[in-house]
C-alpha positions in Angstrom: 41.3 54.5 16.6 45.1 56.3 17.1 46.7 57.4 14.0 50.4 56.8 13.8 51.7 59.8 12.4 54.2 59.0 10.4 52.1 56.7 8.4 49.4 59.6 8.3 52.4 61.4 7.2 53.2 59.2 4.2 49.6 58.6 3.3 49.1 62.3 2.9 52.1 62.7 0.8 51.2 59.9 -1.4 48.4 61.1 -2.1 49.1 64.4 -2.9 51.4 63.0 -5.6 48.5 61.2 -7.0 46.9 64.0 -7.4 49.2 66.1 -8.8 50.4 62.9 -11.4 46.2 62.6 -12.4 46.1 66.3 -12.8 49.2 66.5 -15.5 48.0 63.4 -17.4 44.8 65.1 -18.1 46.6 68.7 -18.9 48.6 66.4 -21.4 45.3 64.7 -22.9 43.3 68.4 -23.3 46.5 70.0 -24.5 46.3 69.9 -28.2 48.4 67.3 -30.2 51.8 68.8 -32.1 51.7 68.8 -35.4 53.9 66.4 -36.7 57.1 67.5 -39.0 56.3 67.7 -42.8 59.0 65.8 -44.4 61.7 67.5 -46.8 60.4 66.4 -50.5 62.8 65.8 -52.8 62.4 66.2 -56.5 64.7 63.6 -58.4 64.9 63.6 -62.1 63.5 60.6 -63.6 66.0 57.9 -64.5 66.8 56.9 -67.6 68.1 53.5 -66.9 65.3 51.0 -65.1 68.1 48.6 -64.8 70.9 48.2 -62.4 74.3 47.2 -65.0 77.0 45.8 -63.7 80.4 44.6 -65.7 80.4 41.2 -66.9 82.9 39.0 -65.3 86.5 38.6 -66.7 86.0 35.2 -68.0 82.9 36.1 -69.8 84.8 39.1 -71.7 87.8 36.9 -72.2 86.3 33.8 -72.7 88.3 32.4 -75.9 89.4 29.7 -74.9 88.6 26.0 -76.4 85.6 25.3 -75.2 84.8 28.6 -73.7 83.5 30.5 -76.2 80.0 28.9 -76.4 80.0 29.3 -72.2 80.9 33.1 -72.7 78.7 33.7 -75.7 75.9 32.3 -73.6 76.5 34.0 -70.4 76.7 37.7 -72.6 73.7 37.2 -74.3 72.1 36.9 -71.4 72.8 39.9 -69.9 72.1 41.9 -73.0 68.8 40.2 -73.3 67.7 41.5 -70.2 68.3 44.9 -71.4 66.7 44.4 -74.1 63.4 43.2 -72.9 63.4 46.1 -70.3 63.8 48.5 -73.3 65.2 51.4 -71.5 65.0 55.0 -73.4 68.5 54.7 -74.5 68.0 51.3 -76.2 67.8 53.3 -79.9 71.5 54.7 -79.3 73.0 51.1 -78.5 71.4 49.8 -81.5 72.1 52.6 -84.1 75.8 52.8 -82.7 75.9 49.3 -83.1 75.1 50.0 -86.9 77.7 52.3 -86.9 80.6 50.0 -85.6 79.0 47.1 -88.0 79.1 50.0 -91.2 82.8 50.5 -90.3 84.0 46.8 -90.0 82.1 45.4 -93.1 83.2 48.3 -95.2 86.9 46.9 -95.1 85.4 43.9 -96.9 83.9 45.9 -99.6 88.0 47.9 -99.6 85.9 51.4 -98.4 89.1 53.4 -96.7 86.4 55.9 -94.6 87.2 55.3 -90.9 84.2 55.3 -88.1 83.7 59.1 -88.3 83.5 59.2 -92.2 80.6 56.6 -91.9 78.8 58.9 -89.6 79.0 61.7 -91.5 77.9 59.9 -95.1 74.5 59.2 -93.4 73.6 62.1 -91.0 75.3 65.0 -93.1 73.6 63.7 -96.5 70.0 64.2 -97.0 67.8 61.0 -97.4 67.1 62.1 -100.7 70.9 62.8 -101.9 73.3 60.1 -102.8 75.3 59.7 -99.5 78.4 57.7 -101.6 79.1 53.6 -100.9 80.1 54.8 -97.5 76.6 55.9 -96.2 75.0 53.6 -98.6 76.1 50.6 -96.3 75.7 52.7 -92.9 72.2 53.0 -93.8 71.9 49.1 -95.0 73.0 48.6 -90.9 70.6 51.6 -89.6 67.8 49.6 -91.4 68.5 46.3 -89.8 68.5 47.8 -86.3 65.4 49.8 -87.0 63.0 47.1 -88.8 61.0 44.8 -86.6 62.6 41.3 -85.9 60.5 39.5 -88.5 61.9 36.7 -90.8 59.3 37.1 -93.8 59.3 37.4 -97.1 59.1 41.6 -96.6 62.2 41.5 -94.4 64.4 39.7 -96.3 63.1 41.4 -99.8 63.8 44.6 -97.7 67.7 43.5 -96.8 68.3 41.9 -100.1 67.3 45.4 -102.0 69.9 46.8 -100.2 72.6 44.2 -100.5 72.0 41.8 -103.3 69.0 43.4 -105.3 69.7 40.6 -108.1 68.4 37.7 -105.6 64.9 37.2 -105.7 63.1 37.7 -102.2 61.8 33.6 -102.7 65.2 32.4 -103.0 66.4 34.0 -99.5 63.6 32.8 -97.7 64.4 29.3 -99.3 68.5 29.6 -98.4 67.8 31.0 -94.7 65.3 27.5 -94.1 64.3 26.1 -91.0 66.3 28.6 -87.7 63.8 27.0 -85.1 65.5 24.3 -84.0 69.1 24.2 -81.5 71.4 27.0 -80.2 70.3 30.5 -81.0 74.0 31.4 -81.5 74.3 27.9 -83.9 71.2 29.1 -85.7 72.6 32.0 -86.3 76.0 31.2 -87.8 74.4 28.6 -89.6 71.9 31.4 -91.8 75.1 33.2 -92.4 77.0 30.3 -93.7 74.1 29.5 -95.9 74.0 32.9 -97.3 77.5 33.0 -97.7 77.5 29.5 -99.8 74.4 30.7 -102.1 75.9 33.9 -102.9 79.4 33.6 -103.3 81.4 37.3 -103.0 81.2 40.0 -100.5 77.6 40.4 -101.0 76.7 37.3 -99.8 79.3 37.9 -96.7 77.0 40.6 -95.6 74.1 39.4 -96.4 74.7 36.6 -94.4 75.8 38.7 -91.6 72.7 40.9 -91.5 70.5 37.5 -91.3 72.5 36.3 -88.9 71.4 38.4 -86.3 67.8 38.8 -87.6 67.8 35.1 -87.0 69.3 35.4 -83.6 67.2 38.7 -82.4 63.8 36.2 -83.9 65.2 33.1 -81.5 65.2 35.4 -78.5 62.0 37.4 -79.4 64.0 40.7 -79.4 61.5 43.5 -80.9 64.7 44.7 -83.2 67.5 42.9 -84.2 71.5 44.4 -82.5 74.2 44.3 -85.1 76.3 42.0 -83.6 78.6 39.5 -85.4 79.9 41.9 -88.2 81.5 43.7 -85.1 83.4 40.5 -84.2 85.2 41.0 -87.8 88.3 41.8 -86.0 88.4 38.2 -84.5 91.1 36.4 -86.4 89.5 32.9 -86.7 86.4 35.0 -87.8 88.1 36.6 -90.5 89.8 33.3 -91.4 87.0 31.8 -91.9 85.0 33.9 -94.1 88.1 33.9 -96.2 87.8 30.2 -96.8 86.1 29.3 -99.9 85.0 25.6 -99.2 83.4 25.7 -95.8 80.2 24.3 -95.3 77.2 25.1 -93.3 77.7 22.0 -90.6 81.4 23.3 -90.5 82.2 23.2 -87.1 85.7 25.6 -87.2 83.2 28.2 -88.6 80.7 27.4 -85.8 83.5 28.0 -83.4 84.3 31.0 -85.1 80.9 32.6 -85.0 80.7 31.8 -81.1 84.0 33.5 -80.2 82.9 36.0 -82.5 79.6 36.3 -80.8 81.1 36.1 -77.6 83.5 39.2 -77.9 80.5 41.4 -79.7 77.9 40.7 -76.8 80.7 41.5 -74.0 81.5 44.8 -76.1 77.7 45.8 -76.6 77.2 45.0 -72.9 79.9 47.5 -71.7 78.6 49.9 -74.2 75.1 49.7 -72.9 76.5 50.1 -69.5 78.1 52.9 -70.6 75.0 54.6 -72.2 73.0 54.2 -69.2 75.7 55.9 -67.1 75.6 58.6 -69.3 71.7 58.6 -70.1 71.1 59.2 -66.2 73.4 62.1 -66.1 71.9 63.8 -69.5 68.1 63.2 -67.4 69.4 64.9 -64.4 71.0 67.7 -66.5 67.4 68.6 -68.0 66.7 70.3 -64.6 69.0 73.1 -65.0 68.7 73.6 -68.8 66.0 75.7 -69.6 65.0 75.5 -73.0 61.5 75.5 -75.1 61.3 72.1 -76.4 64.1 70.7 -74.1 62.1 67.3 -74.3 62.3 66.7 -77.8 65.6 67.1 -77.5 66.4 64.4 -75.0 64.1 62.3 -76.7 66.3 62.4 -80.2 69.4 62.0 -77.9 68.1 58.6 -76.2 67.3 57.6 -79.5 69.9 57.9 -82.0 73.8 57.5 -82.3 74.3 61.4 -83.2 72.6 64.1 -83.8 72.6 67.4 -85.4 71.0 70.9 -84.7 69.1 71.0 -88.0 67.6 68.1 -87.0 66.4 69.5 -83.8 63.3 70.8 -85.6 61.0 70.8 -81.7 63.3 73.4 -80.3 62.0 76.5 -82.5 65.4 77.2 -84.7 68.4 75.6 -85.5 70.3 78.3 -83.1 68.0 77.6 -80.5 68.9 73.7 -80.6 72.6 74.9 -81.7 72.6 76.9 -78.6 70.6 73.7 -76.4 73.2 70.9 -77.5 76.3 73.1 -76.5 74.9 73.7 -73.3 74.7 70.4 -73.1 78.4 69.4 -74.0 79.5 72.5 -71.5 77.8 70.5 -69.0 79.5 66.9 -69.9 76.2 65.0 -70.2 77.0 64.9 -74.2 79.8 64.7 -76.2 80.4 66.8 -79.9 81.5 63.9 -82.0 83.2 65.3 -85.0 85.9 68.0 -83.3 84.8 70.7 -86.0 83.6 74.3 -85.6 80.9 73.7 -88.3 78.5 70.9 -89.2 78.9 69.5 -85.6 77.1 66.2 -84.0 76.2 65.4 -80.8 75.6 62.3 -78.8 75.8 60.2 -75.7 
């Protein structure tokens, strides 16, 4: 058979190409696999805020119109309830800062002239065994409410009664609180405050009613600890006016509406404070990577657990001098604030 020269040349060139391709594939298969590039490891500081918090809508922050207070209170209560159920590390700071604001607000009912800074000093710069004065006693009473477990039993009411109304028997307080398991939680809290205010006329009954109202609200929502709320809204004109109304009844609709507006304002402000604390706690936790201090974790825990701390309270850092350097370093970094503006007896917090 006669071969066509052109066809034979194409056949040979094709065979050569196939052989070269097979040789290259064999070489590629025999070559060792190139190791994959190792991913760069980045060390991130643990977050102090497990929630992504967003500001409340404007209609919740300013829902004071007639018929809107109850809805605004419910929406703000939902936002704060989510924070309390997650229990971030800075929750102690939030509760005890609320206690400070409540003490300053109720101090005006007792005709105390101390401002918020003086209430803070009265507790933190006085030893537990010393008499802190009227302002210190009131501040410690609110701190006691914010720190105690949420229980509406004889022991809890006896503890609050011993602080605000020692002459009243705890059994009488328990009967006065009555049934709080039915209805809206905010309405139940307002009704409880009215009962105590009527049963105990005078400032002591008003203060105890505001405290127990927050305790009832926490019990209805299943919070581990109460959060001082209603007393922080005493600047609301409607709430102050109804507190001064001597003939108000338990079922007074004006009192219920005033408490709903008061809780709406207090919850919105508390939620905004929580958003700010979450941001500050994250910044503090991140800054701990550059702070080389023995016992720094103890200092971090203390700062996240209270409104403010003094250097003398941080025994875990070895000495008061070391604690002072630690706190001043954090203040220089801008992650904590010195709250007094003094050169001595300084207090630091988020």
